[in-house]
C-alpha positions in Angstrom: 19.9 37.2 -36.4 17.5 35.0 -34.4 14.6 35.2 -36.9 13.9 31.6 -38.0 11.1 32.5 -40.4 8.8 35.5 -41.0 6.2 35.3 -43.7 2.8 36.8 -44.7 0.1 34.3 -45.4 -3.1 34.8 -47.3 -5.8 32.2 -48.1 -3.6 29.5 -46.7 -0.7 30.3 -49.0 2.7 31.9 -48.2 2.8 35.3 -49.9 6.1 36.9 -49.0 8.7 37.4 -46.2 8.4 40.3 -43.8 10.8 42.2 -41.6 10.4 42.8 -37.8 10.1 46.5 -38.3 7.4 46.2 -41.0 3.8 46.5 -39.6 1.7 44.6 -42.0 -1.9 45.6 -42.4 -4.2 42.6 -42.8 -7.4 44.1 -41.4 -10.7 42.8 -42.7 -9.3 39.5 -43.9 -9.2 36.6 -41.5 -7.1 34.4 -43.8 -4.4 37.1 -43.9 -1.8 37.0 -41.1 1.8 37.2 -40.3 3.7 34.3 -38.7 7.0 35.1 -37.3 9.3 32.6 -35.5 12.2 33.7 -33.3 14.9 31.7 -31.5 16.6 33.2 -28.5 15.9 36.8 -29.6 17.6 39.9 -28.3 15.9 42.8 -26.5 16.1 44.9 -29.7 14.4 42.4 -31.8 11.5 42.0 -29.4 11.3 45.7 -29.0 10.9 46.1 -32.8 8.1 43.6 -32.8 6.4 45.4 -29.8 6.3 48.6 -31.8 5.2 46.9 -35.0 2.4 44.8 -33.6 1.5 46.6 -30.4 2.7 43.8 -28.1 2.1 44.3 -24.4 5.3 45.2 -22.5 4.7 42.7 -19.7 4.3 39.9 -22.3 7.5 41.0 -24.1 9.4 40.9 -20.8 8.1 37.4 -20.0 9.1 36.2 -23.5 12.6 37.7 -23.1 13.4 36.2 -19.7 11.9 32.8 -20.4 11.3 31.7 -16.8 7.6 31.1 -16.8 5.4 28.1 -16.2 2.8 27.4 -18.9 0.1 30.1 -18.8 -2.2 32.1 -21.0 -2.8 35.9 -20.5 -5.2 38.2 -22.3 -4.2 41.7 -23.2 -7.1 43.5 -24.9 -7.7 41.7 -28.2 -4.5 39.7 -28.1 -3.4 36.5 -26.3 -0.1 35.7 -24.8 0.6 32.0 -24.1 3.6 30.3 -22.7 4.3 26.5 -23.3 7.2 24.4 -22.0 9.0 22.1 -24.3 10.8 19.0 -23.2 13.5 16.8 -24.7 15.9 14.1 -23.8 19.6 15.0 -23.7 22.3 12.7 -22.3 19.7 10.5 -20.8 18.0 13.2 -18.8 14.9 15.4 -19.4 15.7 19.0 -20.4 13.3 21.8 -20.7 12.8 24.8 -23.0 10.1 27.4 -23.3 8.0 28.8 -26.2 6.2 32.1 -25.8 3.4 32.8 -28.3 1.9 36.2 -29.1 -1.5 35.9 -30.9 -3.3 38.8 -32.4 -6.1 39.1 -34.9 -3.7 39.0 -37.8 -0.3 37.9 -36.4 1.2 35.0 -34.4 4.8 35.3 -33.1 6.6 32.4 -31.5 9.7 32.9 -29.4 11.7 29.7 -28.6 14.2 29.3 -25.8 16.3 26.2 -25.1 14.6 23.8 -27.5 16.6 22.1 -30.3 13.4 21.1 -32.1 12.6 23.9 -34.6 9.2 24.7 -36.1 10.3 24.2 -39.7 8.6 20.8 -39.8 5.4 22.2 -38.3 5.4 25.1 -40.8 5.7 22.7 -43.7 2.9 20.6 -42.3 0.6 23.5 -42.0 1.5 24.9 -45.4 0.6 21.5 -46.9 -3.0 22.0 -45.5 -3.9 25.4 -46.8 -7.6 24.9 -46.0 -6.8 24.9 -42.3 -4.1 27.5 -42.6 -6.6 29.9 -44.2 -8.8 29.7 -41.1 -6.5 32.1 -39.3 -4.1 32.4 -36.4 -6.0 30.2 -33.9 -5.3 27.1 -36.1 -1.6 28.0 -36.2 -1.7 28.3 -32.4 -3.3 24.9 -32.2 -0.6 23.5 -34.5 2.2 24.9 -32.3 0.7 23.5 -29.0 0.0 20.2 -30.6 3.6 20.1 -31.9 4.9 20.7 -28.4 2.6 18.2 -26.7 3.4 15.5 -29.2 7.1 15.8 -28.2 6.3 14.6 -24.7 5.3 11.1 -26.0 8.8 9.9 -27.1 10.1 11.0 -23.7 7.6 8.9 -21.8 8.1 5.9 -24.1 11.9 6.0 -23.6 11.5 6.2 -19.8 8.9 3.5 -19.8 11.3 1.1 -21.6 14.0 1.9 -19.1 11.6 1.4 -16.2 10.5 -2.0 -17.5 14.2 -3.1 -17.8 14.7 -2.0 -14.2 11.7 -3.9 -13.1 13.0 -7.1 -14.7 16.4 -6.6 -13.2 15.0 -6.1 -9.7 13.1 -9.4 -9.9 16.2 -11.4 -10.9 19.1 -9.8 -9.0 20.1 -7.1 -6.5 19.9 -3.6 -7.9 23.3 -1.8 -7.8 23.8 1.5 -6.1 24.0 3.2 -9.5 20.7 1.6 -10.6 19.0 2.7 -7.4 20.3 6.3 -7.9 19.1 6.2 -11.5 15.7 5.0 -10.3 15.3 8.0 -8.0 16.6 10.4 -10.7 13.9 9.2 -13.0 11.3 9.6 -10.3 12.4 13.2 -9.7 12.3 13.9 -13.4 8.8 12.6 -13.7 7.7 14.6 -10.8 9.0 17.8 -12.4 7.4 16.8 -15.7 4.1 16.4 -13.9 4.5 20.0 -12.6 4.8 21.1 -16.3 2.0 19.0 -17.7 -0.5 20.3 -15.1 -0.3 24.0 -16.2 -0.1 22.9 -19.8 -3.4 21.2 -19.4 -4.9 24.4 -17.9 -3.7 26.3 -21.0 -5.4 23.9 -23.4 -8.5 23.7 -21.2 -8.9 27.5 -21.3 -8.5 27.6 -25.0 -11.0 24.8 -25.6 -13.7 26.2 -23.2 -13.4 29.9 -22.7 -14.3 32.7 -25.1 -10.9 34.2 -25.8 -9.9 36.8 -28.3 -8.4 35.4 -31.6 -9.9 32.0 -30.9 -12.9 31.1 -33.0 -15.5 28.7 -31.7 -14.9 26.3 -34.5 -11.3 26.0 -33.4 -12.1 24.9 -29.9 -12.5 21.2 -30.7 -8.9 21.2 -32.0 -7.7 22.5 -28.6 -9.8 19.8 -26.9 -8.0 17.2 -28.9 -4.6 18.6 -27.7 -5.9 18.5 -24.2 -6.8 14.8 -24.6 -3.3 14.0 -25.8 -1.9 15.9 -22.9 -4.0 14.1 -20.4 -3.0 10.7 -21.8 0.6 11.7 -21.4 0.0 12.9 -17.9 -1.7 9.6 -17.0 1.3 7.7 -18.4 3.7 9.8 -16.4 1.8 9.3 -13.2 1.7 5.5 -13.9 5.4 5.4 -14.4 6.0 7.2 -11.1 4.0 4.5 -9.4 5.9 1.8 -11.2 9.2 3.3 -10.2 8.0 3.4 -6.6 6.9 -0.3 -6.8 10.3 -1.3 -8.4 12.1 0.1 -5.4 9.7 -1.5 -2.9 10.0 -4.9 -4.8 13.8 -4.6 -4.8 13.8 -3.9 -1.0 11.4 -6.7 -0.2 13.3 -9.2 -2.3 16.6 -8.2 -0.8 15.1 -8.6 2.7 13.8 -12.0 1.6 17.2 -13.1 0.3 18.9 -11.9 3.5 16.3 -13.8 5.5 17.1 -17.0 3.6 20.8 -16.6 4.0 20.3 -15.9 7.7 18.3 -19.1 8.2 20.8 -21.1 6.3 23.7 -19.8 8.4 21.7 -20.4 11.6 20.9 -24.0 10.5 24.6 -24.8 9.7 25.6 -23.2 12.9 23.2 -25.5 14.8 24.6 -28.5 13.0 28.2 -27.6 13.6 27.4 -26.9 17.3 26.9 -30.7 17.9 30.5 -31.8 17.0 31.8 -28.6 18.6 30.1 -29.4 21.9 31.1 -33.0 22.0 34.7 -32.2 21.0 34.7 -29.5 23.7 33.7 -32.0 26.4 36.4 -34.5 25.5 38.9 -31.8 25.2 38.7 -31.0 29.0 41.1 -33.9 29.8 39.4 -35.1 33.0 40.7 -38.3 34.5 37.2 -39.6 35.5 35.9 -40.3 32.0 35.1 -44.0 32.0 34.2 -44.1 28.3 37.7 -43.3 27.4 38.6 -46.8 28.3 36.2 -48.3 25.7 38.0 -50.0 22.8 35.6 -48.6 20.2 34.7 -45.3 22.0 36.3 -43.1 19.4 34.2 -44.6 16.6 31.1 -44.6 18.8 31.5 -40.8 19.4 32.0 -40.2 15.7 28.9 -42.2 15.0 26.8 -40.2 17.5 28.1 -37.0 16.0 27.2 -38.2 12.5 23.7 -39.3 13.5 22.9 -36.1 15.3 24.2 -33.9 12.5 22.3 -36.0 9.9 19.1 -35.7 12.0 19.5 -31.9 12.3 20.2 -31.6 8.6 17.1 -33.6 7.8 14.9 -31.5 10.1 16.2 -28.2 8.7 15.8 -29.5 5.2 12.3 -30.5 5.9 11.4 -27.1 7.3 12.9 -25.3 4.3 15.9 -23.7 6.1 18.4 -25.6 3.9 
């Protein structure tokens, strides 16, 4: 059974549990509604809910397949919203999906692929009966706020990792694995951005448009969720820029280090060219080389080599090549 919780609420208080096949009549009382939570439901379970609460077949199909981007649809006097959940698993960002059916007196959440259940959220809302008594739109706000808040720890974890990469890039060469990790994080943030954009549109519609089941007094709550989402999106965009700059800094520093090594090798090659050239001349064994008859010629040549090498070393040292 995939039913996580199914209860009838009245005046902000939990009254009793309900079954999927039980259509509960709460007409005429805004504070009375049914909140049902499902996890990876079967077709039969969703079909039972469709019959009990007159859910639209297209919305039921979307909730069953779980392959949607965040969106919000209106079917008569009911809403159907899709939100994407995100979580870290084995160091990578994974995604789930939560479909939400909202009617005048019912709210049904269908979770796919998310390990974070709504038990904590339900307890939090039940601890504030004044808000819970306002109706299903406040529960909808709580669900969306619960999902959006889960993005923050992901961004914080990636930010910490990115800062460590940045410090590493300034002090040493990045390894192949570190560069691969850098590009992986950038791709993950790009995908997260493609989720945050539609999520922002959902929250924007709920905070600005006149939609069924959403009271005007609840719109500021959705605006607050939108603000949280925009801050998260700004942080994600900033991290993508930092990742790009880390790679660029690493490349520039590597080029600089290679340039320094190249100059040093060139300087030492020039210094060593002096004794090599002189030794090459005297190694040709010509007979007409008068200086070979000098008594101190060997030491004179060594002295000339030493002076020339020292002069070249001093010049290269002065110019910063050594």
